[in-house]
N, C-alpha and C positions, 0 to 999 in steps of 0.2 A: 231460270225463268224466261229464257229467250223465247221459248215456244208460246208463252202467254201473251207476249206483245202482239196486239192485233186481234187476239181471240177474246180478250176481256178488256175493260177500260185500262188504259196505261197506268193509272194510279195504283192498281193492284200489284203488278209485277215490280213497279218502281218502289213501292213500299217494302216488299220482301227483299229486293236488292239492297235498299238502304239499311234495312235491319241486319242483313247478313254482314255487310261491310262494317257497320257500326260495332257489331259483336266481335268481328275479326280484329278490329282496332283495339277494342277493350280487352281482349284476351291476354296479351302479354302484360298489361298493367295489372290485371287480376292475379296472375301468377307472381308478379313482383310484390303485390300487396300481401299475398299469402306468406311469402318468404319473410317480408319485413315484419309482419305481425308475429311470425314464429320467432324471429330473432330477438324481439323485445319481450318475449314471454307474456304476451297478452296484457301488458301494461298500456296505459293510454298513450296514443301515438303522438309524436311531435307534429303539430299542425304545419309549421313552416317547412319542415323537411318534406312532408308528404305533398304540400302544395307545390314545392319545387319539382318533385318528380311527376306531378300531375300535369304540368304545363305541356309536355309533348303530346299527352293523350288529348287534352282539350283542343290543341291546335289541329291535330289530325281529325278529331271528331267534327270540328268546324268545317274543315275541308270536305269531309264526307257529306255534311249536311247540305252544302251548296253544290255538290257534284251533279245533281240532276240538271242544274243550270249551267255549270261550267265544264262538265265532262272531265274533271281533273283525275278522278280515281277510275271511273269506268264510263262507258257510253254504249249506246245500242244503235247498231246500223242494220243493214239488210242481212248481214251474216250472223247477227245475234249480239251477245254481250262481248264487249272488247275492253282491253286494259287501257286506262287513261295514262297520261304522262306522270301522274303522281302515284300510280299503282304500286310501284316498287318501294315507295316511302313507308308503306305499311310494314314491309318486312324489315326495313332499316329500323323502324320503331321497335319491332320485336327484338332485334339484336341489342338495341340500346337498353331495353328493360332487362334482358338476360345479363348484360354487363352490370347493371345496377344491382341485380340479385347477388351476383358474385362478390361485388364490393361490400354489400351489406353483410353477407355471410362471413367474409374475411374480417371485417371490423368487429363483428359481434360473435366471433367463433368461440370465445370463452363462455358465452351464454347459451349456446346451442349444442344439443347433444350430438355426438358423432353420427349416430344413426340418422338423425334429422338432417344433418349437413349432407350426408351421402345421398339421401333421398332427394334433396333440393338439387344437388349437382347432377343427379341422373335425369331429373325431369328437365333441367336446363339444357342438358346435352340433347335430349329428344327434340325440344323446341328449337334449339340452335340449328339442328340438322334441317328441319322444315323451313326455317326462315332463310338459311343460306341457299338451299335449293331454289327457294322463291326468288332470291336476288339474281342467282346465276341463270336460272331457266324460268322466267316469269310465267310462261304458259303451262308449266307443269305444277299443279297444285297438290303438294304433299303435306301441307301444314295441318290439314284436318286429321290425317292418319297419325302424324307426329304428336298432335295434341291429345289424341286418344291414348297413345302410349304414355305421354306425360301424366295424364290423369290416372292411368293404371298404376304407374310408379308411385304417385302421391298416395293412392289408396293403400297399396301394399306396405309402403315404408313409413307413412305418416298418419294415415287415417284408419288403418285396419282396426276394427273393434277388438280383435283378439289381443292387441298390444295393451289394452286398457282393462281387460277383464281377467279375473282370476280363473285358474283351471278348476277350482272347486266351487261349484254352484252358480257361476256366472256373475259374481259380485265384482265391483270395481276393485282392481288391485292398487298397489301403491302409486303407480303412474297415473291410473285413472282417477284416483282420489286427488292427486296433485292437480290434474286438469279441472276437476270439479271446483276445487278451492280457488284455483287461478281465475276461473270465470266469475266466481262469487266475489272475489276481492276486486276484480275489475268493475263489477256492477255495484260495489259498495254494500253488499249484503252483510248482515250480521251472521257470525259463524260461532257455533258452539259444537263441541265434540264430546261424545261419551265413548270411551274405548274399553274393551275388556280383553283379557288374555287368559288362555287356558294354562293353568299351572302345570309345570313338568310335562310340557307337550311332547318332547321326545320320548319320555318314559311312557306316556300314553300310547304313542305309536307302537312302541315295543309290546305293550300290554295287549292292545286291541287289534293290532295289525293295520296296515295301510288302507286296505279296502274298507274296513269297518269305520276307521277314523274319517276317511273322505265322505262316507255316507252320512256320518254324524254332522260333519261340517255343512253338508247340503241341507240337512234338517234344521240346523241352526240358522242358515240363511233364509230358509222358507219361513221360519218363525219370525225373524227380524222383519221381513217384508210384510208379513201379515199383521204383526203387532205394532210396528212403527212405520206405516206407509208414508208418513210425512217426512221421514228421515232417509238419508242416503246411506245404504249399507255398503261397507267396504271390508275387504279381507286382505290384510297385510302379510299373509303367509305365517306359517309356524304357530298357528293358534291365536293370532292377534286380529281382533275385529274392531271396527270403528263405525259409530253411528253419527252422521254429520247433519247438523241442523243448519239450513240456509234460509234466512228469512228477512223480511223488511223490518221486523221488530226483534229486539233481543229475546233470547230464551231465558226465562227466569231461573234462578237457582233452585226453586222448589220443583219446577217441571223437570229440570235436569236430574235432581235427586230422585224424582218419581221414575224416570227412565231406568236409573241404576237399580232401584228397588224392584222393578218388574223383571229386569234381566236376572238379577240375583235369585228372585223367587222361581223363575223358570229353571235355572240351573240347579236348584235344590231337588229337582226331579230328574229321572233318567231320560235319555234320548233313545227311543226305541226304533230300531231298524232291522227288519227281517227277524223279528222276535228276539233280537239281541239288545240287552240293556247296556247303555254306555253312560258312565257317570264322570262328570268333570267338576273340578273346583276352579273358580275364576278369581281374578283380581281386577277391579275396575279402575279406570283412569278418567278424570274429567279435565277437559280443557275449556276454561271459562271464556266469556265474551271479551274480556279485556285484551286477549291476544289477537284480535281480528286484524290488526294492522301489520302483522308479520307476513313474510312471504310464504307462498304455499309450500315451498321446499322446507323452510324452517319449521312450519307447523307439522308437517309429516315427519320430519326428522326428530323433532322434540317428542312427539307422541310415540313414535316407534322406540326411541331411546328409553322413555319411562316404562313402556310396556315390556320391553326386554328385561329391564331391571326387575320389574314386578314378577316376571316369570321365573327369573333366577331365585328371587327371594321367596316365591311361593307363599306370599302372605295373604291376609284376608281383609286388610284395611283398604278403604278407598284412597287413591292417590290423586293429587291435583297437579297439573302442569302449571307451574308458576313462572313469573317473569325471570326468576333466577335460572330455572331449567332452560328456558328459551335462550337466555344469554349464554349459558354454558354450551348449548348446541351450536349457537352462532359462532362462538369462539372455536369450537371444534371444526366447523366448516371453514373458518378463516385459516386455521392451521393447516387443514387439508389442502387448501388452495396454495398456501405458502410452500408446503412440501412439494406439491406438483410443480410449482414454478422453479423451485431450487433444483429439482431433478431434471426438468426440461432444459434449464439454462446451465446446468452443471455448476451451480454457484454454492453448493454445499461447503461449509467451512469445517476444517478439521484442525484441532489444537492438540498439542502434546502436554500431558501432565506427567511430571517427573516422578519416578518411583525410587525411593531412597533405600539402599541396602544397609541395614544396621550392622551387618557383619563386616562389610568392606568400607563402611563409613563414607559412602559417596553415592551419587545418583548413577545407577547402572542400567536402568530400564525406563521406559515411558509408556504411557497409555494414550491411545488415540481417542479423542472426544469430539463427537460431531455436534455441530451447531448450525442452525438456520437463522440468517439475518432477514427479518421480515421487511416488508416495504416501508414500514414506519420506523425502521431502525432497531426494533426490539429483537433481542437475541433469544431464540427458542432453544431450550435444552432438550436432550433426547427424551426425557420423561414426558414431554408434551407431544412429540411427534412419532415416536417408535410404535406405540400402540395403534395410532392411526395408519401408519405405514403397513402394519401387519393386517389390519382389517380391510385395507383398500388394495392389498395385493402388490404394493410397491416396495416391500421391505427387502426383497432380493436385489432390486436395482439400487436401493439405498445402500445396502451393505457393500455392493460392488464399488459404488462411487466413493464410499468412505475408505475402502481398502486401496483403491487407485490413488486417491489423494494422499493417503499415508505413504504409499510407495514413492510418490513424487517428492514428499517432504524428506524421506530417508535419502533419496538420491541427491536432491538439490542442496541439502545441508550436510551431507556426508556424516550422518549420525554416528557410524562406527568410529570415525576419527575423533568424535567428541566424547567418546567413552560410553555411548549408548549401545548396549549389547543386544537389546531386544525391544520390540515395540508391541504392546498388547493391542489387539483389535477385537472388538466384540462381534460375536455371531448370534443372530436371533434363532429361536427354535425353528422357524420356518426355513431359514437358510440351511439349517442342518439337514433338512429333508430333501433339499434340492440335489438331484443326481449329478448335476454338472458343477457342483461347488468347487471341487478340487481342480478341475480343468480350467475353470474361469479364473480362479485365484492364481494358478500357476501361469496362465497366459498374461494376466495383468502384471504380475511381478517380473516376468521375463521382459515385458515391454519396457520397463523402467530399469532393467539391469539390477534388480534387487533379489538376493537369494531368499527363498522361503524360510530358511533358518533364521532370518532376521525377525520373524514374527512369532508371537505367542497369541494364539486364538482363544478368546475367553468365551466360555459356554456356561449358560445358567442351568440350574436344575430343571427348569421347565422343558429343556431339550431332551430329557430322559424319557419322554413319552414312548418312543420306540427305540429302546436301547440297542437293538441289533442294527438298525439303520444308522444310528449315531456312531456305533463302534466301527462300522464299515467306512463311514465318512472320515472319521478321525484317523484310521489306519492309512487311508489314501493320502491324506494331508501330511501325516507323520513321515511317510516314505519320501515326500517331497522336501522334508526338512523342518516343517512347522512343529512348534510345541503347543501344549494346551494347558489352559488354566481354568479351574472351576470357579465361576464368579458367584459371589453372594452365597457362600456355603452356609447352610442353616436355615434358609428361608423356604426351601422346597420340601419335597417328600423323599429325597434320596437318603441313603445311609452309606456307611463306610464300605459295606459289602458291594453295593452297586458302583461305588466310585472306583474300587480296585479293579473292576472289570474293564475300565477305560484307561487309556494311556495319558493320564494327567501328570504334568510335572509340577504344577503349582496349584495351591488352594487359596482362594481369597475369602477371608472370613467376612461375613456380612457386618456392616457397620453397626447394626443394632446390638450385636454382641459386644462390640467395643464400647458403645455408649453405656450399656448396662453395666459393664465391668468398671467403667469410670465412676458410675454412680454408686455401685455396691460391689466391692471386690470380693469375689468368691473363687471357688476352684474350677468352675465350669470352663471358662475361657482358657486358662493355662492347661487344663487337661486335654481340651480339644487340640490346642497347638502342639502339645507334647506327643499326643497320639499320632497326629498327621506327620510330624517329623520322624517318628519312629518307623512309619510306613514308607519313608523315603521322599516325602513331598516337601517342597519349599512352601513357606506360608507367607501370605501378604495380609496385613491387617490395617 
């Protein structure tokens, strides 16, 4: 604006200079406010904390406001616009707010997605570069370019619409639905959801083909948008749809039932794409108004859980997400958090259960049992967290930590000297598919100076999905000295012919057989035990 001074009334260039510096001062606070809002997941912000962080902004804006009189930030002379004595303070303010962002991200890291944290760190790096150069070389203004880079990073990593839209038809995906619910909860809107899932969706894909199925999903989306324009249409993948009502007044049960009726009526007719008729059966799920106070993640998780169960059962009755279902999903989320914490801090507990030999009349073996001690002191058994570990992809790490802790116990308590000849350690079906299983276990055992011959690895019949891969894994571990036990025999789909193909040394009879035998003594259990012993297996019951 230097060329404008003298050419137009001074108030015009002064106004634009003031506006430029006011925005430049506001800019780092705006980036901080964005990160802070992101970290609290759009819940209402703490007024006192924000006021504290707003103080530097207000002070600097006040200095900017009086600069035309004091020349603190800039002044104009014959050579044009010049930096004032407080000019560099703007860049110091920028560094301050970047530091505040990093502190907030660290404190709230458990509530911010990794992708979001990386995006924030990257835009902070771009801004820090611009502010640092501004402090070192005040006359070189690169902050504008760095701000443009920061905005581009924010768009690509945090605001890119493709992150929130499904690949099929452009509907909101699970993440997008979460954002919609989050905004509605913050605004105090009433929320009701009608979901429906295509029964046997994977079979439908095999039957119709991927291209035809995707075309049908786009037709369904077009129908939902046309038929229910007042509702938000979402696609949660794998044939699961949701219609979300967001309003200032509750949606009545009658209107909700009417939506279900109209959806069911439409699915009674074929979806026609390129002269191909596609037929689907569906099951509907209703989430009533009473659940509006739950978090957006809990709502989506509960809805998805019920819809997945509905797809597996392929029923025709309408299902309702009750408070009990929501509590169950909240407990699952709590256990998932406890599992992650236990793995991150390596605080998983392992106890040994003695195994008594009826032939030798003493304890000769033991079984390693994993437990998680929650933050409130509750002890979680494997039945509560193994399934979650398998679904979240942490079961291999879990298995390795259990094995490592068992090796430590064997070494520290010198179990062979106590008469314990072998320790049983459970393997999950997913572990059995890992190509590095034998190498990792051998490495861990060697680290503690414990021979692999000290361990009997327990495998369930669920691991028989790919018997060739399983046989290869077992042979590798057997060559290292490990033995194998088939756990819970009788609960899966194996038979004796499949068992003899694998190098098992021990068979553990499922406890249901034992309980049934205690209730009603018959020849089934004795026959199973006798047959297994005749085949050369030891039997644990």
